[in-house]
C-alpha angles and dihedrals in degrees: 000000000000107000123206107233092199091075121106090233119040120176123242112240117225094265090055091043090053092056088064100032111042125189092276090051091059091049089053092053092046089052095053093043091055092043089054092052088054090060097050113112119261117250122237119252109283094011120130120251113283125234113258111244124193120173117244089235088060092053089051091052091048089058093045090053095042100053103017096246126158118251112229105151119120124168109313098356114143097244137024101210141023124208115250093250091046093238097128143010127212139202112215123208143164123215129189119233130208116240136183106266092217103042100023090227123139115270119229091250143103123284122234115285134262134194118248093180135350130193122178099178116094089213088079091072103061137229096046093298125141123212090247092052091052089050092048090051092046090237091159098155091048089052092053093043090057091045093054086056091050091052094049093047089051095055096037086068090061089053092048095047098040110011088244121142101158109090130189138183118216114193134188109204110202115205103171105281094356119085118189123199118206138164137209137193118228117214110180090182086074092063084093089069093053122105139187114255096222093180093060097036118104141174087280105041144021114217118212127211126211097020092109132357108279090231090059106041146308139243132214140165108243115209100200095058096029094231146113108249132200127199122183130208098229095188092063091047090054097043093050092052095245097133142066108224130213120190121197106200091203132155111202114239116248113207142126102243095188090057091049092053092047090052093044091241100120094100090055090051089051095048097041102036109021107035094053089057091058092045094051091046092052090057095056 
């Protein structure tokens, strides 16, 4: 796949990803992933499999442990971690992916969304305008011009605080029992190449061209949540070998925990069903 280096977000290839995440890093992530699976609640007898939930704060900690980075994220701060040598900062995210229910394969569709920047105050949009006013008047270019300023201010703060100008995104793409790690370089200088896609823009959202390759995802300003949103196309990332994949071959345990406790059998359940999971995971 030929990547356009003039985009704001450009994927890391596997060679670049391996320079940040060595073989031990991948083992650390695999350990935490499986440890998280162990802590998922058991399903009741006859119940369908439950979706796997992992808090964003845990994902951030996985990365810190895996590559030895320094956690700095708090609330809406631009990055979650800084490298030990303070040469780069990274924002860490997890996105859900749609899969075929029968085959488990990735669908050719968008991932869930994530916020790249969010501003609730109407003072961010200049001259007494509110974001809603700008949308009502179809001032799409003015909306995007203001959002470029918001993005630059967001990452300038990282430079001021840590002297860091190189920014990455690290994403975990969750597709049922497959988890894909990918990385991206962020080049704000390339914001000058972005354009408003007037044909796709509506009263609810402003679509942006040239932020990321169209095959890999898309970006838009979403009025309702007052934020810049990114969605990826996970199938394309996987097919173009831009991810490191972790598969957790795990059958969810089916049991009535209340009944086990009432019958004083919970310790037996822990010993016979849960402990073996951890032991097996530790031998991977």
